VEXKE-282712 format. One record per residue (C-alpha): residue number from 1; residue in one letter; x, y, z. Coordinates in steps of 0.2 Angstrom, whole numbers. Layout:
BEGIN
ATOM  fike  vomar      x      y      z
ATOM   NUM      A      X      Y      Z
...
***
This chain:
BEGIN
ATOM  fike  vomar      x      y      z
ATOM     1      M   -563    -83    202
ATOM     2      K   -574    -70    197
ATOM     3      K   -587    -81    198
ATOM     4      L   -582    -86    218
ATOM     5      F   -578    -66    220
ATOM     6      A   -596    -66    215
ATOM     7      T   -605    -79    225
ATOM     8      L   -595    -74    240
ATOM     9      F   -600    -56    242
ATOM    10      F   -615    -53    231
ATOM    11      P   -626    -51    239
ATOM    12      I   -632    -64    253
ATOM    13      P   -614    -67    260
ATOM    14      L   -610    -49    260
ATOM    15      T   -626    -46    272
ATOM    16      L   -623    -60    282
ATOM    17      M   -606    -56    285
ATOM    18      L   -610    -38    288
ATOM    19      L   -622    -45    301
ATOM    20      A   -610    -57    310
ATOM    21      V   -596    -44    311
ATOM    22      G   -610    -32    318
ATOM    23      L   -618    -46    332
ATOM    24      L   -597    -49    336
ATOM    25      L   -595    -30    339
ATOM    26      V   -610    -31    351
ATOM    27      H   -610    -44    360
ATOM    28      V   -591    -53    362
ATOM    29      K   -584    -43    377
ATOM    30      W   -566    -47    375
ATOM    31      L   -569    -39    357
ATOM    32      K   -565    -22    368
ATOM    33      F   -560     -4    357
ATOM    34      P   -565     11    355
ATOM    35      H   -582     13    349
ATOM    36      S   -584     -5    347
ATOM    37      K   -603     -6    350
ATOM    38      A   -607      6    340
ATOM    39      L   -598      3    325
ATOM    40      G   -605    -15    326
ATOM    41      R   -623     -9    328
ATOM    42      A   -620      1    314
ATOM    43      A   -615    -14    306
ATOM    44      I   -629    -22    310
ATOM    45      V   -641     -8    303
ATOM    46      L   -632     -8    286
ATOM    47      S   -634    -27    285
ATOM    48      F   -651    -25    287
ATOM    49      A   -652     -8    274
ATOM    50      L   -641    -17    260
ATOM    51      F   -653    -35    260
ATOM    52      L   -668    -23    258
ATOM    53      L   -661    -14    245
ATOM    54      Y   -655    -30    237
ATOM    55      S   -671    -37    238
ATOM    56      M   -681    -22    229
ATOM    57      F   -667    -17    218
ATOM    58      G   -656    -29    213
ATOM    59      W   -664    -31    197
ATOM    60      Y   -660    -11    191
ATOM    61      P   -641    -16    186
ATOM    62      C   -645    -32    178
ATOM    63      M   -659    -24    168
ATOM    64      K   -647     -9    164
ATOM    65      L   -635    -22    157
ATOM    66      E   -646    -32    147
ATOM    67      Y   -651    -15    136
ATOM    68      K   -632    -13    132
ATOM    69      C   -635    -22    116
ATOM    70      E   -651    -20    107
ATOM    71      P   -659    -36    101
ATOM    72      L   -653    -39     82
ATOM    73      H   -666    -33     68
ATOM    74      V   -660    -46     53
ATOM    75      T   -660    -31     37
ATOM    76      Q   -653    -34     18
ATOM    77      E   -639    -20     25
ATOM    78      L   -631    -35     33
ATOM    79      A   -627    -41     16
ATOM    80      D   -612    -31     13
ATOM    81      G   -603    -39     30
ATOM    82      A   -606    -57     21
ATOM    83      P   -603    -70     26
ATOM    84      Y   -606    -72     44
ATOM    85      V   -604    -85     58
ATOM    86      V   -618    -85     71
ATOM    87      A   -608    -88     84
ATOM    88      V   -617    -98    100
ATOM    89      F   -610    -97    117
ATOM    90      G   -608   -113    125
ATOM    91      N   -620   -117    141
ATOM    92      S   -626   -131    152
ATOM    93      Y   -630   -148    141
ATOM    94      I   -639   -161    149
ATOM    95      F   -633   -180    149
ATOM    96      D   -647   -190    146
ATOM    97      K   -652   -200    131
ATOM    98      T   -670   -202    134
ATOM    99      L   -674   -183    132
ATOM   100      P   -678   -178    116
ATOM   101      P   -662   -167    107
ATOM   102      T   -671   -150    110
ATOM   103      H   -673   -155    130
ATOM   104      R   -654   -157    130
ATOM   105      F   -649   -141    131
ATOM   106      Q   -652   -132    149
ATOM   107      N   -664   -117    146
ATOM   108      V   -652   -103    145
ATOM   109      M   -644   -113    132
ATOM   110      S   -660   -116    122
ATOM   111      T   -665    -99    122
ATOM   112      R   -648    -96    114
ATOM   113      M   -651   -110    101
ATOM   114      F   -669   -101     98
ATOM   115      E   -661    -83     95
ATOM   116      A   -647    -92     83
ATOM   117      A   -659   -102     73
ATOM   118      R   -670    -85     69
ATOM   119      V   -655    -75     65
ATOM   120      A   -650    -87     54
ATOM   121      H   -667    -92     47
ATOM   122      E   -669    -73     44
ATOM   123      L   -650    -71     36
ATOM   124      Q   -656    -87     25
ATOM   125      Q   -671    -78     19
ATOM   126      L   -661    -63     13
ATOM   127      G   -650    -75      5
ATOM   128      I   -634    -69     14
ATOM   129      D   -621    -82     17
ATOM   130      Y   -619    -91     35
ATOM   131      T   -611   -103     46
ATOM   132      V   -622   -108     64
ATOM   133      S   -609   -112     75
ATOM   134      V   -611   -119     92
ATOM   135      S   -601   -120    107
ATOM   136      I   -605   -135    118
ATOM   137      P   -591   -139    130
ATOM   138      I   -595   -153    143
ATOM   139      P   -583   -162    157
ATOM   140      E   -570   -174    150
ATOM   141      K   -579   -188    159
ATOM   142      F   -594   -188    148
ATOM   143      Q   -585   -185    132
ATOM   144      Q   -583   -205    129
ATOM   145      E   -603   -206    130
ATOM   146      F   -609   -189    122
ATOM   147      P   -595   -185    108
ATOM   148      K   -593   -171     98
ATOM   149      E   -604   -180     84
ATOM   150      Y   -618   -182     95
ATOM   151      R   -619   -165    102
ATOM   152      L   -619   -157     85
ATOM   153      A   -632   -170     80
ATOM   154      D   -642   -164     93
ATOM   155      A   -638   -145     87
ATOM   156      R   -643   -147     69
ATOM   157      Y   -659   -156     75
ATOM   158      Y   -664   -139     84
ATOM   159      C   -659   -129     68
ATOM   160      G   -666   -141     56
ATOM   161      L   -684   -136     65
ATOM   162      F   -682   -117     59
ATOM   163      G   -675   -125     41
ATOM   164      I   -657   -123     44
ATOM   165      P   -649   -136     32
ATOM   166      P   -637   -147     43
ATOM   167      E   -622   -141     34
ATOM   168      K   -624   -125     40
ATOM   169      V   -623   -130     58
ATOM   170      E   -604   -134     65
ATOM   171      M   -598   -135     82
ATOM   172      I   -582   -129     87
ATOM   173      A   -568   -137     96
ATOM   174      D   -574   -142    115
ATOM   175      T   -559   -140    124
ATOM   176      C   -564   -121    127
ATOM   177      I   -564   -119    146
ATOM   178      N   -571    -98    145
ATOM   179      S   -578    -85    133
ATOM   180      K   -559    -81    128
ATOM   181      D   -555    -99    121
ATOM   182      E   -572    -99    113
ATOM   183      I   -570    -83    104
ATOM   184      H   -554    -88     97
ATOM   185      E   -561   -103     92
ATOM   186      F   -574    -93     82
ATOM   187      A   -561    -79     77
ATOM   188      K   -553    -96     66
ATOM   189      Y   -568    -94     52
ATOM   190      N   -559    -77     47
ATOM   191      R   -577    -70     46
ATOM   192      K   -587    -56     55
ATOM   193      L   -596    -66     70
ATOM   194      I   -615    -64     75
ATOM   195      I   -612    -65     95
ATOM   196      V   -628    -74    102
ATOM   197      S   -627    -77    121
ATOM   198      S   -638    -71    135
ATOM   199      A   -643    -53    137
ATOM   200      T   -632    -51    150
ATOM   201      H   -616    -58    144
ATOM   202      V   -617    -52    127
ATOM   203      P   -610    -35    134
ATOM   204      R   -595    -42    141
ATOM   205      L   -592    -54    123
ATOM   206      M   -595    -41    114
ATOM   207      I   -577    -30    124
ATOM   208      L   -570    -48    122
ATOM   209      A   -571    -48    103
ATOM   210      K   -564    -31    102
ATOM   211      K   -549    -35    113
ATOM   212      C   -547    -49    101
ATOM   213      G   -548    -39     86
ATOM   214      V   -563    -47     80
ATOM   215      E   -578    -39     71
ATOM   216      A   -593    -42     79
ATOM   217      I   -612    -38     80
ATOM   218      A   -622    -43     95
ATOM   219      A   -638    -54     96
ATOM   220      P   -644    -55    112
ATOM   221      A   -654    -69    120
ATOM   222      A   -663    -74    135
ATOM   223      M   -671    -56    140
ATOM   224      D   -679    -56    158
ATOM   225      F   -685    -37    158
ATOM   226      D   -697    -26    150
ATOM   227      R   -687     -8    152
ATOM   228      N   -706      0    148
ATOM   229      S   -713    -10    164
ATOM   230      P   -699    -11    175
ATOM   231      P   -702    -23    191
ATOM   232      N   -712    -13    204
ATOM   233      G   -697    -14    220
ATOM   234      R   -706    -27    229
ATOM   235      P   -692    -36    240
ATOM   236      I   -691    -53    233
ATOM   237      V   -676    -66    233
ATOM   238      Q   -675    -67    214
ATOM   239      N   -670    -47    213
ATOM   240      M   -654    -55    222
ATOM   241      E   -649    -68    210
ATOM   242      Y   -651    -54    195
ATOM   243      L   -639    -46    206
ATOM   244      R   -627    -58    206
ATOM   245      Q   -628    -59    189
ATOM   246      A   -624    -43    186
ATOM   247      A   -608    -41    197
ATOM   248      Y   -601    -55    188
ATOM   249      E   -603    -50    173
ATOM   250      F   -597    -32    181
ATOM   251      L   -580    -41    187
ATOM   252      G   -577    -50    171
ATOM   253      T   -580    -33    162
ATOM   254      L   -567    -25    173
ATOM   255      Q   -555    -42    173
ATOM   256      Y   -556    -38    151
ATOM   257      K   -551    -19    155
ATOM   258      L   -537    -19    168
ATOM   259      Y   -527    -35    164
ATOM   260      W   -529    -41    147
***
């Protein structure tokens, strides 16, 4: 529901709806009520103002969200909380057996796997016990051709490039349909989690972990912004997608806080 709501209202659909309402109020003769034309003109102006604002500064909420959780620096101090589960939250998987294992993870998931392997490698170097546990849920219609063992082998191959032994890489049940399901599966390890996901998504997952009573450390991946050199405010379409991402995460966080 939150994904649908974010898509319908942020940012393009909202501006188009305002523009449509404004044009109707100004030009449709049977819509006659006090100040209809003035309200219509105001809606048109507001739609253009929002479009300009979104296209110039839509990146800002996303950047603020990314830096809510700092990148994880693995130090010997983590040994006090060992063992850990490096929990990789799922994203798209590409159903193409002609691709090498590393390429069957969609870009965002590939970045998450890279971060998980980096963290696991550093834990290993410091002699801290860990398990890498990956969520790779797929639609039921693909599960026969790409069973759990096949996807797990891909994850082990990827992590193996960083020196992670295959027995250290596991996969949670592929029946998860959302982050709440995933956090409950990861919690079954009864260990402290190192949560690996996109930088914009990790803050919401940390709130979810706290709500579930799961102790966790953030390890954000796939960061898009340098806070020391932010975008210069040029109007570009990509900024609108950043705003949609931020709206989706905000709605998810609000859901956890209000309806848990």
